C-alpha positions as CSV (number, residue, x, y, z in Angstrom):
1,X,2.0,-35.2,40.8
2,X,1.0,-32.9,37.9
3,X,4.0,-31.7,37.1
4,X,5.0,-35.4,36.9
5,X,2.0,-35.7,34.6
6,X,2.8,-33.0,32.6
7,X,6.4,-34.1,31.8
8,X,5.3,-37.4,30.7
9,X,2.7,-36.0,28.6
10,X,5.5,-33.5,27.2
11,X,7.8,-36.8,26.7
12,X,5.0,-38.4,25.1
13,X,4.1,-35.8,22.4
14,X,7.9,-35.4,22.1
15,X,8.5,-39.3,21.3
16,X,5.5,-39.4,18.7
17,X,6.9,-36.8,16.8
18,X,10.5,-38.4,16.9
19,X,8.9,-41.8,15.6
20,X,7.1,-40.2,13.0
21,X,10.5,-38.7,11.4
22,X,11.6,-41.7,8.9
23,X,14.9,-41.6,7.0
24,X,14.4,-40.5,3.5
25,X,14.0,-43.4,0.4
26,X,16.7,-42.9,-1.6
27,X,15.7,-43.6,-5.3
28,X,18.9,-45.5,-6.1
29,X,17.7,-48.1,-3.5
30,X,14.8,-48.4,-5.9
31,X,17.0,-49.2,-9.1
32,X,17.5,-45.4,-9.7
33,X,21.4,-44.8,-12.2
34,X,21.3,-41.0,-12.3
35,X,23.4,-41.3,-14.9
36,X,21.8,-38.9,-17.5
37,X,21.0,-41.8,-19.7
38,X,19.1,-44.4,-18.3
39,X,15.2,-43.7,-17.4
40,X,14.7,-44.0,-14.0
41,X,11.1,-43.3,-14.2
42,X,10.1,-46.6,-12.8
43,X,12.5,-46.8,-10.3
44,X,11.6,-42.8,-9.0
45,X,7.8,-43.7,-8.9
46,X,8.1,-47.1,-7.0
47,X,10.0,-44.7,-4.2
48,X,7.3,-42.2,-4.1
49,X,4.5,-44.8,-4.2
50,X,6.5,-46.7,-1.3
51,X,6.5,-43.4,0.5
52,X,3.0,-43.1,0.2
53,X,2.4,-46.5,1.5
54,X,4.5,-46.3,4.4
55,X,2.3,-43.2,5.4
56,X,4.7,-40.4,3.8
57,X,8.1,-39.0,4.5
58,X,10.8,-38.0,2.1
59,X,12.1,-39.5,-1.1
60,X,15.4,-38.2,-2.1
61,X,17.1,-38.1,-5.4
62,X,20.6,-37.0,-5.3
63,X,24.0,-37.1,-6.8
64,X,23.3,-37.4,-10.7
65,X,21.1,-36.7,-13.3
66,X,18.1,-38.5,-13.5
67,X,16.5,-38.8,-16.9
68,X,12.6,-39.5,-16.2
69,X,8.9,-39.5,-17.6
70,X,6.2,-38.1,-16.1
71,X,6.1,-38.8,-11.9
72,X,3.1,-38.8,-9.8
73,X,3.5,-37.4,-6.0
74,X,1.3,-38.5,-3.3
75,X,0.1,-37.5,-0.1
76,X,2.5,-36.5,2.7
77,X,5.6,-37.0,0.6
78,X,8.2,-34.5,0.3
79,X,10.4,-34.9,-2.9
80,X,14.1,-33.9,-2.2
81,X,16.2,-32.8,-4.8
82,X,19.8,-32.6,-3.8
83,X,22.6,-30.0,-4.4
84,X,24.5,-31.2,-7.8
85,X,21.4,-32.9,-8.8
86,X,19.0,-32.7,-11.9
87,X,15.7,-34.3,-12.9
88,X,15.6,-34.0,-16.6
89,X,12.4,-34.7,-18.8
90,X,12.2,-37.2,-21.1
91,X,12.1,-36.8,-25.1
92,X,9.8,-39.7,-25.5
93,X,6.2,-38.4,-25.6
94,X,5.0,-41.9,-24.3
95,X,6.3,-41.2,-21.1
96,X,3.6,-38.4,-20.6
97,X,0.3,-40.0,-20.8
98,X,-2.5,-37.9,-21.9
99,X,-5.2,-36.8,-18.9
100,X,-7.8,-33.9,-18.7
101,X,-6.3,-30.4,-17.9
102,X,-7.4,-27.2,-17.7
103,X,-5.3,-25.4,-20.5
104,X,-5.9,-21.7,-21.9
105,X,-9.1,-21.6,-19.1
106,X,-10.9,-24.7,-20.8
107,X,-10.4,-28.5,-19.6
108,X,-9.0,-30.7,-22.8
109,X,-6.5,-33.7,-23.3
110,X,-3.3,-32.7,-22.5
111,X,-0.1,-34.6,-21.5
112,X,1.0,-35.3,-18.0
113,X,3.5,-33.0,-16.2
114,X,6.6,-34.2,-15.5
115,X,6.0,-33.8,-11.9
116,X,2.5,-33.7,-10.5
117,X,0.1,-34.6,-7.8
118,X,-3.8,-34.5,-7.8
119,X,-6.0,-33.8,-5.1
120,X,-3.2,-34.8,-2.2
121,X,-2.7,-33.1,0.9
122,X,0.9,-31.8,2.1
123,X,3.1,-32.4,-1.0
124,X,6.6,-30.6,-0.9
125,X,9.2,-30.5,-3.4
126,X,12.2,-29.1,-1.9
127,X,16.1,-29.0,-2.3
128,X,18.9,-26.7,-4.2
129,X,18.8,-28.8,-7.4
130,X,17.3,-28.6,-10.7
131,X,14.4,-29.2,-13.1
132,X,14.8,-29.7,-16.6
133,X,11.7,-30.0,-18.8
134,X,11.2,-31.7,-21.7
135,X,13.2,-30.7,-24.9
136,X,11.0,-28.1,-27.3
137,X,9.8,-31.4,-29.5
138,X,7.1,-31.7,-26.6
139,X,6.9,-28.6,-25.2
140,X,5.8,-26.8,-28.5
141,X,2.6,-29.5,-28.6
142,X,-0.7,-27.8,-28.4
143,X,-3.4,-30.4,-29.2
144,X,-3.2,-32.1,-27.1
145,X,-1.0,-29.8,-24.8
146,X,2.6,-30.9,-24.3
147,X,3.7,-31.3,-20.5
148,X,4.1,-28.9,-18.2
149,X,7.0,-28.6,-16.0
150,X,4.8,-29.0,-12.7
151,X,1.3,-29.3,-12.2
152,X,-0.2,-29.5,-8.9
153,X,-4.5,-30.3,-8.9
154,X,-6.5,-29.9,-6.2
155,X,-4.0,-29.8,-3.3
156,X,-3.6,-28.3,-0.1
157,X,-0.6,-27.3,1.6
158,X,1.4,-28.1,-1.1
159,X,5.0,-26.5,-0.9
160,X,7.6,-25.8,-3.9
161,X,11.1,-24.3,-2.6
162,X,14.7,-23.5,-3.0
163,X,15.2,-25.5,-6.6
164,X,15.9,-24.0,-10.3
165,X,13.9,-24.7,-13.3
166,X,14.7,-24.6,-16.7
167,X,12.0,-24.8,-19.5
168,X,10.8,-23.4,-22.9
169,X,7.7,-22.6,-24.5
170,X,5.2,-23.9,-22.3
171,X,4.5,-23.2,-18.3
172,X,6.7,-24.4,-15.8
173,X,4.4,-24.5,-12.8
174,X,0.6,-24.5,-13.2
175,X,-1.3,-24.4,-10.0
176,X,-4.8,-25.5,-10.2
177,X,-7.7,-25.5,-7.6
178,X,-5.2,-25.5,-4.8
179,X,-5.5,-24.2,-1.3
180,X,-2.4,-23.2,0.9
181,X,0.2,-22.9,-1.8
182,X,3.6,-21.9,-1.1
183,X,6.5,-21.0,-3.9
184,X,9.6,-19.8,-1.9
185,X,13.3,-19.3,-2.9
186,X,12.6,-20.6,-6.8
187,X,15.0,-19.7,-9.3
188,X,12.6,-20.3,-12.8
189,X,14.1,-19.6,-16.0
190,X,12.0,-20.0,-19.6
191,X,12.3,-18.6,-23.4
192,X,9.5,-18.1,-26.1
193,X,5.7,-18.0,-25.8
194,X,3.6,-19.7,-23.6
195,X,6.7,-20.0,-21.2
196,X,5.2,-18.7,-17.9
197,X,6.7,-18.8,-14.6
198,X,4.2,-19.7,-12.2
199,X,0.0,-19.9,-13.4
200,X,-2.0,-20.0,-10.7
201,X,-5.6,-20.9,-11.3
202,X,-8.8,-21.1,-9.4
203,X,-6.8,-21.2,-6.0
204,X,-7.6,-19.8,-2.5
205,X,-4.5,-18.8,-0.6
206,X,-1.3,-18.5,-2.3
207,X,2.2,-17.3,-1.0
208,X,5.3,-16.2,-3.7
209,X,8.0,-15.5,-2.0
210,X,11.9,-15.0,-2.5
211,X,11.4,-16.2,-6.5
212,X,13.8,-15.1,-9.0
213,X,11.7,-15.7,-12.3
214,X,12.5,-14.5,-15.5
215,X,10.7,-16.0,-18.4
216,X,9.7,-16.1,-22.2
217,X,5.8,-15.3,-21.3
218,X,4.0,-14.0,-17.9
219,X,6.7,-14.3,-14.9
220,X,3.6,-15.1,-12.8
221,X,0.1,-15.3,-14.2
222,X,-3.6,-15.2,-12.3
223,X,-6.2,-17.2,-13.6
224,X,-9.5,-18.9,-13.2
225,X,-10.9,-20.6,-16.4
226,X,-12.6,-18.5,-19.1
227,X,-16.6,-18.9,-20.2
228,X,-19.9,-19.3,-19.0
229,X,-18.5,-22.7,-17.4
230,X,-16.0,-21.2,-15.5
231,X,-18.0,-18.2,-14.2
232,X,-20.8,-20.4,-13.0
233,X,-18.0,-23.0,-11.6
234,X,-17.3,-19.9,-9.4
235,X,-13.5,-21.1,-8.6
236,X,-11.8,-17.6,-8.2
237,X,-8.0,-17.1,-7.6
238,X,-7.9,-15.1,-4.0
239,X,-5.8,-14.3,-1.3
240,X,-2.7,-14.3,-3.4
241,X,0.6,-12.5,-1.5
242,X,3.5,-12.0,-4.1
243,X,6.6,-10.6,-2.0
244,X,10.4,-9.9,-2.1
245,X,10.6,-11.5,-5.5
246,X,12.1,-10.4,-8.8
247,X,9.9,-10.7,-11.7
248,X,10.8,-10.2,-15.2
249,X,9.4,-11.4,-18.6
250,X,11.5,-11.1,-22.1
251,X,7.8,-11.1,-23.9
252,X,5.0,-10.1,-22.1
253,X,4.4,-8.8,-18.2
254,X,5.9,-9.6,-15.4
255,X,2.5,-10.1,-13.5
256,X,-0.5,-10.9,-15.6
257,X,-4.0,-10.7,-14.2
258,X,-6.4,-12.8,-16.9
259,X,-7.1,-13.2,-19.8
260,X,-8.6,-16.1,-18.0
261,X,-10.6,-15.0,-15.4
262,X,-14.4,-15.6,-15.6
263,X,-13.9,-17.7,-12.1
264,X,-12.9,-14.0,-10.8
265,X,-9.5,-13.1,-9.2
266,X,-9.6,-10.9,-6.1
267,X,-7.7,-9.7,-2.6
268,X,-3.9,-10.2,-4.1
269,X,-1.4,-8.2,-3.0
270,X,2.2,-7.7,-4.6
271,X,4.7,-6.4,-2.1
272,X,8.8,-5.5,-2.4
273,X,9.4,-6.5,-5.7
274,X,11.4,-5.5,-8.4
275,X,9.6,-6.0,-11.8
276,X,9.9,-5.3,-15.5
277,X,8.4,-6.8,-18.5
278,X,8.6,-6.2,-22.4
279,X,5.3,-5.1,-22.8
280,X,4.1,-4.5,-19.2
281,X,5.4,-4.9,-15.8
282,X,1.8,-5.1,-14.8
283,X,-1.3,-5.9,-17.3
284,X,-4.7,-6.3,-16.4
285,X,-6.4,-8.0,-19.5
286,X,-9.7,-9.6,-20.5
287,X,-12.7,-9.1,-23.1
288,X,-16.2,-9.7,-24.0
289,X,-17.6,-12.8,-23.2
290,X,-15.4,-13.4,-20.0
291,X,-18.0,-12.2,-17.4
292,X,-16.3,-12.6,-13.8
293,X,-14.4,-10.2,-11.9
294,X,-10.7,-8.5,-10.8
295,X,-11.3,-7.1,-7.4
296,X,-9.1,-5.5,-4.6
297,X,-5.5,-5.9,-6.4
298,X,-3.2,-4.0,-5.0
299,X,0.6,-3.2,-4.5
300,X,3.3,-1.2,-2.6
301,X,6.8,-0.7,-2.2
302,X,7.9,-1.7,-6.3
303,X,10.9,-0.9,-8.2
304,X,9.4,-1.1,-11.7
305,X,12.7,-1.1,-14.4
306,X,13.0,-0.5,-18.1
307,X,9.1,-1.6,-19.6
308,X,6.9,0.0,-22.0
309,X,4.0,0.7,-19.2
310,X,4.1,0.2,-15.7
311,X,0.6,-0.7,-15.4
312,X,-1.2,-1.9,-18.9
313,X,-4.8,-2.3,-18.9
314,X,-6.8,-3.9,-21.6
315,X,-10.4,-5.3,-21.1
316,X,-11.6,-5.2,-24.4
317,X,-9.4,-7.2,-26.9
318,X,-7.5,-9.5,-24.9
319,X,-7.5,-13.8,-25.0
320,X,-9.4,-16.4,-26.9
321,X,-12.8,-16.0,-27.2
322,X,-14.5,-18.7,-24.9
323,X,-16.3,-21.2,-26.5
324,X,-19.3,-20.4,-24.4
325,X,-18.9,-16.8,-23.9
326,X,-20.7,-15.3,-21.2
327,X,-24.0,-13.1,-22.6
328,X,-25.1,-9.7,-22.1
329,X,-24.7,-6.4,-23.5
330,X,-23.2,-5.3,-19.6
331,X,-22.6,-8.7,-17.8
332,X,-20.3,-9.7,-21.1
333,X,-17.5,-7.5,-19.8
334,X,-15.5,-8.4,-16.4
335,X,-16.3,-6.0,-13.2
336,X,-13.1,-4.4,-12.0
337,X,-13.2,-2.5,-8.9
338,X,-10.4,-1.5,-6.3
339,X,-7.0,-1.3,-7.9
340,X,-4.5,0.0,-5.8
341,X,-0.4,0.9,-5.7
342,X,1.6,2.8,-3.4
343,X,5.2,4.1,-3.3
344,X,6.6,2.7,-6.5
345,X,9.5,4.2,-8.1
346,X,9.8,3.9,-11.8
347,X,13.2,3.4,-14.3
348,X,13.2,4.2,-17.7
349,X,9.2,3.1,-18.2
350,X,7.7,4.8,-21.3
351,X,4.2,4.9,-20.0
352,X,3.2,5.0,-16.5
353,X,-0.5,3.9,-17.2
354,X,-1.9,2.8,-20.3
355,X,-5.5,2.2,-19.2
356,X,-7.9,3.4,-21.9
357,X,-9.1,0.4,-23.2
358,X,-12.1,-0.1,-21.1
359,X,-15.9,-0.7,-22.0
360,X,-17.7,2.2,-21.7
361,X,-20.2,-0.2,-20.4
362,X,-18.5,-1.5,-17.3
363,X,-16.3,1.2,-16.4
364,X,-13.4,0.3,-13.5
365,X,-14.6,1.5,-10.2
366,X,-11.7,2.9,-8.0
367,X,-8.6,2.9,-9.2
368,X,-5.6,4.2,-6.7
369,X,-2.1,5.5,-7.4
370,X,-0.3,7.0,-4.6
371,X,3.4,8.0,-4.5
372,X,4.9,7.3,-7.6
373,X,8.4,8.6,-8.5
374,X,10.8,8.3,-11.3
375,X,11.1,8.9,-14.9
376,X,8.8,7.8,-17.9
377,X,8.1,9.2,-21.3
378,X,4.5,9.5,-21.0
379,X,2.3,10.1,-17.8
380,X,-1.1,8.7,-17.1
381,X,-3.9,7.8,-19.7
382,X,-7.2,6.4,-18.2
383,X,-10.5,6.1,-19.6
384,X,-14.0,4.8,-18.2
385,X,-13.2,4.9,-14.6
386,X,-14.8,6.0,-11.7
387,X,-13.6,6.9,-8.0
388,X,-10.1,7.4,-9.4
389,X,-7.3,9.2,-6.8
390,X,-4.3,10.1,-7.9
391,X,-1.6,11.6,-5.5
392,X,2.2,12.2,-4.7
393,X,2.8,11.6,-8.6
394,X,6.3,12.9,-9.2
395,X,7.8,11.9,-11.9
396,X,9.8,13.3,-14.7
397,X,11.1,13.2,-17.9
398,X,7.4,12.6,-19.5
399,X,5.8,15.0,-22.2
400,X,2.6,16.9,-21.2
401,X,0.2,16.2,-20.4
402,X,1.0,14.0,-17.6
403,X,-2.5,13.0,-17.2
404,X,-5.3,12.4,-19.8
405,X,-8.9,11.3,-19.3
406,X,-11.7,10.3,-21.0
407,X,-15.1,9.5,-19.0
408,X,-13.3,9.6,-15.6
409,X,-14.1,10.5,-12.0
410,X,-12.1,11.2,-9.4
411,X,-9.5,13.3,-7.6
412,X,-6.2,14.3,-8.7
413,X,-7.1,14.6,-12.3
414,X,-5.9,18.2,-12.9
415,X,-2.2,17.5,-12.9
416,X,-1.7,17.9,-16.7
417,X,1.0,20.6,-17.1
418,X,4.6,19.3,-17.7
419,X,7.1,19.2,-15.2
C-alpha cells in the first residue's frame, strides 16, 4: 500500500509539471510581421503581456527580422529568439520611453532599454538568434541617456543565454539591483567609448560563463554607484564568478572594477579566462569622493594576451566626481584589500602591474601574485601597499628592475634584478 501511495504521489508531481508546460506563444499569432520594415513592437509586447497574464511561459520570435521599440518582459517569462532571427532596435526615439535609470553611478532620466524587465522573477532571454541595438543617432544620446540594449532592474533568477548582440557607443547589458543572475554562452560585440559589454551594478550572486565579449569599452564592468548616496544605500556588487570566457576591449579593459563603486565590490572570482585590453587587461580604478570598498578580488588560470598592463590600479583620478562626494581625509578614498591572482600566463604584455596611483592615506591591504609566467617589457611597480606577497614570478623579456616599490611592505619584494 505504501509503495502504491508513493507511486501515485510521484505520478501526481510528474503530471503537475507536465501540465505546467505550455506551448510557446508565437509573436506572429499576435500580428508581428518579421519583415524588417514593419514595427512589430505592439504585437511582440502583446504576446509578452499575454504570457504574464497566463501565469508565465515562453514567447517565440522566429524566422525573420523583427523591427521593434522598447519591450517589457514580465515575471516567469522566457523570450526565445530562434536561429536565423533578429530583433532590431527602432531608429525612432519615441519608441523608447523616458524613465529613471542609473547612469554613470547616479539616478537620472534615460530612455528605456530595447529589452527590459523590472522587479520580475524568473526572466529568461534565450535562443541562438541576434539582438541589434538602435542606430548611433540614439545610442550617442547622453541627456537623457540613450537606450541600452538590455536592462534588468531588481530581478531575481534572471538568465541571458546563447544569443548574439551587436551595439555601439552605449552599454549592451546593464544588470542593476539583481539577485542570482546568469549570463551564459553570449557573444557580445560593441564599438566605441561607453560600449561596455556587461555592466553589473549593485547585484548579488552573478555568474558569467562561456561568453565571448569583444567591446569598445570595458568587456565586463563591476559597479555599485558613486558618491555618498550610493555608499549609504549600501548595495554592493558581490558574489561574482566570471569563468571560461574570452574578454577583449579595443579601448579600455577586459575587466573593469569601478570607477562607480561607492556601494562596494566584493567576492569576485575570475577563472579560466583569456583576456586582453587596449589599456589594461584588469583595471581597478577609483578616485577621491568615492569611499566604499573593493575586497576579495581573485583570479586563477588566466591567459593575458597583448595588453599594456596585466593589472592596472589607479585609485587617485579615475571617474567623474560625484555630485555628493564622500567626505573625510581618509574616508573619501576607497578601501581596497585582498587582491589575489594565481597561475597567470602573460604574452606580449608591456607592464605586468602598474600599481602606483594609490593614496598614501589608505594603502591597499593584501596584494598577492603567485606563479606568473610569460613575457613583458616592464615588471611590477607598486606603491602604498601592505601585506604584499609575490612568489613564482617567472617572466622574461623585461627591463630591470623586475619589481619597484614605494612605501610597500610584504614578502618577495627583493626580486629586483634583470633576468
